[in-house]
C-alpha positions in Angstrom: 109.2 103.3 91.7 108.9 101.2 94.8 108.3 97.5 93.6 108.2 94.4 95.6 107.2 90.5 94.7 104.5 90.0 97.1 101.5 87.1 98.0 101.3 87.5 101.4 98.6 86.3 103.7 97.1 88.9 105.9 98.4 89.5 109.0 98.5 92.1 111.8 101.9 93.8 110.9 103.0 97.0 113.1 101.2 99.7 111.6 101.2 103.2 112.7 97.5 104.1 112.2 97.0 107.7 113.1 98.3 110.5 112.0 100.0 112.0 108.8 102.4 114.0 110.7 102.7 116.4 107.8 99.2 117.5 107.4 98.0 116.5 111.2 95.1 114.3 109.4 94.7 110.7 110.0 96.7 108.9 107.6 95.2 107.0 104.3 96.5 104.6 102.4 95.1 104.0 99.0 95.2 100.5 97.1 94.3 100.0 93.6 94.1 96.6 92.0 95.2 96.5 88.0 95.2 93.9 85.5 95.9 94.8 81.9 95.1 98.6 82.6 97.3 100.3 80.3 94.5 102.5 79.1 93.0 103.7 82.0 95.4 103.5 85.0 97.4 106.8 84.6 94.1 108.5 84.8 93.8 106.8 88.1 96.7 107.4 89.7 96.4 111.3 88.3 93.3 111.6 90.0 94.5 110.3 93.6 97.4 112.4 93.3 95.3 115.5 93.5 93.0 114.8 96.2 92.2 117.6 98.7 93.2 115.3 101.6 96.3 113.6 100.4 97.0 109.9 100.3 100.0 109.1 102.7 100.4 105.7 100.5 99.0 105.3 96.9 99.6 101.6 96.5 99.0 99.9 92.9 98.7 95.9 93.2 99.9 94.8 89.6 97.6 91.3 89.2 100.0 89.7 86.6 99.1 92.2 83.9 100.5 91.1 80.9 100.5 94.7 78.8 101.9 97.9 79.1 100.4 98.7 82.5 103.5 98.4 84.5 105.5 100.7 81.9 102.5 103.2 82.5 103.0 103.1 86.2 106.7 103.4 85.8 106.2 107.0 84.7 105.1 108.1 88.0 108.0 107.4 89.9 108.0 107.6 93.8 104.9 109.3 94.2 103.4 105.4 93.9 104.4 102.2 95.4 103.9 99.2 92.5 103.4 95.4 94.1 103.6 92.9 91.7 102.1 89.5 92.2 100.6 86.5 90.0 97.3 86.4 88.6 94.6 85.8 91.5 92.1 87.9 90.9 90.9 91.3 92.7 90.1 89.7 96.1 93.6 88.2 96.3 95.2 91.7 94.6 93.2 93.7 97.5 94.7 91.4 100.2 98.5 91.8 98.8 97.7 95.8 99.1 96.3 95.5 102.8 99.6 93.5 103.8 102.0 95.7 102.7 99.9 99.2 103.5 101.4 101.1 106.9 98.4 103.0 107.5 95.2 102.5 109.9 92.7 103.6 107.1 92.6 102.2 103.6 90.9 103.2 101.0 90.1 101.2 97.9 89.2 102.2 94.2 89.5 100.4 90.8 92.0 100.8 87.9 89.0 102.1 85.6 87.7 105.1 87.9 88.9 108.4 88.9 87.8 109.9 92.0 86.6 113.2 92.3 89.0 115.3 94.4 87.5 115.9 97.5 86.5 112.0 97.4 88.8 110.9 100.6 88.0 114.0 102.5 84.1 113.1 101.7 84.7 109.5 102.8 86.8 110.5 106.0 83.4 112.6 106.6 81.6 109.2 107.1 84.0 108.3 110.2 83.2 111.4 112.1 82.1 110.7 115.8 82.7 106.8 115.9 84.2 107.3 119.1 84.1 103.0 119.7 85.5 101.9 116.3 82.8 100.0 115.4 82.2 101.9 111.9 84.3 99.4 109.9 84.0 101.2 106.4 82.4 103.9 104.5 81.5 104.1 101.1 80.2 106.4 98.3 78.7 106.0 95.1 80.1 105.6 91.7 79.0 107.3 88.4 79.7 106.8 84.9 80.7 109.4 82.0 77.1 108.4 80.4 79.2 107.6 77.4 77.0 104.8 76.1 73.1 103.8 76.9 74.5 101.2 79.0 76.5 103.3 80.8 73.3 105.6 82.0 71.5 102.2 82.7 74.2 101.0 85.2 73.9 104.5 87.1 70.1 104.7 86.6 69.7 101.2 88.7 72.7 102.0 91.0 74.4 98.9 90.1 77.7 100.2 91.9 76.4 102.0 94.8 75.7 100.8 98.4 72.1 99.8 98.9 70.5 100.1 102.2 68.4 96.7 103.2 64.7 96.5 104.5 66.4 97.8 107.8 67.8 100.7 106.3 71.2 98.7 107.2 74.2 98.9 104.5 75.2 95.3 103.9 78.3 95.7 102.3 80.5 98.4 100.3 81.7 98.5 96.6 85.5 99.1 96.5 85.7 100.9 93.5 84.9 103.8 96.4 85.5 102.6 99.9 87.4 103.3 102.9 87.9 100.8 105.5 89.7 100.6 109.1 92.5 98.0 108.7 92.3 96.5 112.0 88.8 95.5 111.4 89.8 94.1 107.6 92.8 92.0 109.3 90.4 90.9 112.1 88.0 89.5 109.7 90.7 87.9 107.6 90.7 90.3 104.5 88.7 89.3 101.2 87.8 85.8 100.6 90.5 84.8 97.9 88.1 82.3 96.6 86.7 84.9 94.7 88.7 84.6 91.4 86.5 86.8 89.3 85.3 90.5 90.3 81.6 89.9 91.8 80.7 88.7 95.4 83.9 89.1 97.1 82.6 92.8 98.4 79.3 91.7 99.7 80.9 88.7 101.5 83.0 90.6 103.2 80.5 92.7 104.4 78.4 89.8 105.9 81.4 89.0 107.8 82.0 92.5 109.3 78.6 93.1 110.2 78.7 89.3 112.1 81.9 90.4 114.0 79.6 93.8 115.3 81.1 96.2 112.9 78.6 98.8 110.7 79.1 100.0 107.5 78.7 103.8 106.6 77.4 105.5 103.2 78.8 109.0 102.3 76.8 110.1 99.2 78.6 112.9 98.4 82.3 110.6 98.1 82.2 110.4 94.3 84.2 108.1 91.9 83.8 108.3 88.1 83.9 104.8 86.6 84.6 104.3 83.0 82.0 101.6 82.4 82.5 101.6 78.8 80.3 98.1 78.7 78.0 97.1 75.8 74.8 94.9 76.3 76.8 91.5 76.4 79.8 92.9 78.7 77.0 94.3 81.2 75.0 90.6 81.0 78.7 88.7 81.3 79.4 91.2 84.3 76.2 90.1 86.2 76.6 86.4 85.2 79.7 87.1 87.6 77.7 88.4 90.0 75.5 85.4 90.1 78.5 83.0 90.6 80.1 85.0 93.6 76.3 85.3 94.7 76.1 81.2 95.0 79.7 80.7 96.8 77.9 83.8 99.5 74.8 81.5 99.5 77.0 78.0 100.7 78.9 80.5 103.3 75.5 82.5 104.5 72.5 80.2 104.0 70.2 83.3 105.1 71.4 84.6 101.5 71.1 81.5 99.6 68.6 81.5 96.6 66.2 78.8 96.4 65.5 77.0 93.2 67.1 79.4 91.0 66.6 77.7 88.2 62.7 77.7 88.3 63.2 81.5 88.8 65.3 82.0 86.0 62.6 80.5 83.6 59.8 82.2 85.3 61.2 85.7 84.8 62.3 85.0 81.1 58.9 84.2 80.4 56.9 86.8 81.9 55.7 88.8 78.9 53.4 90.7 81.4 56.7 91.9 83.0 58.0 93.5 79.9 54.7 95.3 79.1 55.1 97.0 82.1 58.8 97.6 81.9 58.3 99.0 78.5 55.4 101.2 79.0 57.5 102.6 82.2 60.9 103.1 80.8 59.4 104.6 77.2 57.3 107.1 79.4 60.3 108.4 81.5 63.4 108.1 78.8 61.7 108.4 75.3 61.6 105.4 72.6 64.9 104.3 72.0 66.3 104.5 75.7 63.2 103.2 77.0 63.2 100.1 74.8 67.0 99.5 75.6 66.6 100.0 79.4 63.6 97.5 79.2 65.2 95.2 77.7 68.1 95.3 80.0 65.5 95.1 82.8 64.2 91.7 81.3 67.8 90.2 81.1 69.7 91.3 84.4 68.0 89.3 86.9 68.0 86.1 84.9 71.5 87.0 84.0 72.4 86.9 87.8 70.6 83.7 87.9 72.1 81.8 85.3 75.5 82.7 86.8 73.9 81.3 90.4 73.3 78.3 88.7 76.9 78.0 86.8 78.3 78.7 90.6 76.1 76.2 92.1 77.6 73.7 89.9 81.0 74.7 89.7 80.7 74.1 94.0 79.1 70.9 93.6 81.7 69.7 91.2 84.5 70.9 93.2 83.3 69.2 96.0 82.7 66.1 94.3 86.5 66.2 93.1 87.7 67.2 96.4 86.0 64.0 97.8 87.8 61.7 95.0 
């Protein structure tokens, strides 16, 4: 197992980006950030080793794990490369992987995911016909194993899928299931490492890529299975994290800023009419038990995001005051 200590900045290293000489296909590096993933990382690596389009590099970036993650990874020997760094969050871990990767195409998934066997091949199909190199990235969809009602709800609302905006444009990709041109990532500076928690860093990267003239593509047949394993509380906590990230995005991209998030939060919480409508719709479609639970999450998920947004704005303001003092 190759293992290095590395905490670099994104730079344009000399890269052989084009061809995997053994298969005559474009060479792809797969990067997986992991933090305390001893229970799931082995399944992720096994799925990557079984791809119909073999990855030229499988790079696991250990983000300062304190459990047995490194011991689990050691069992895969030279088939993978493990890069260790001090904990900096998933954005920083992905940047570390980009820095050491030697391929011109870089795919990402997460340490609790298992890409289907044709995942890389399906993602590569999204780059077909891109003669001018303007497609910076292609992303697929993420599906849970349906183990809990919360898992089913995440899939139902397509929380982890790239969604077109009103103009039909894909604004950003989900890094549990995406492949990017390395030169595009390097050109815009990689992921913003100011996002210490997962949530917001993917959208912010997408805005910078589009601002630089690139496009993003959806490949719905590229599927990654994700072990959501979320409870109601953990899902709401995730949505709060997304809200905090949204506040950072709003400060950098004013068009994305939410005005008066506190007022919106109260309005959505104190809306019994909306809850009644959601109850009727969800129970009609999913039965009593599931419908009640889904309607509850419908009622809480936007306020959870807005709560995080308010918290994120307070954190940004506090940081600015501290830097000026």
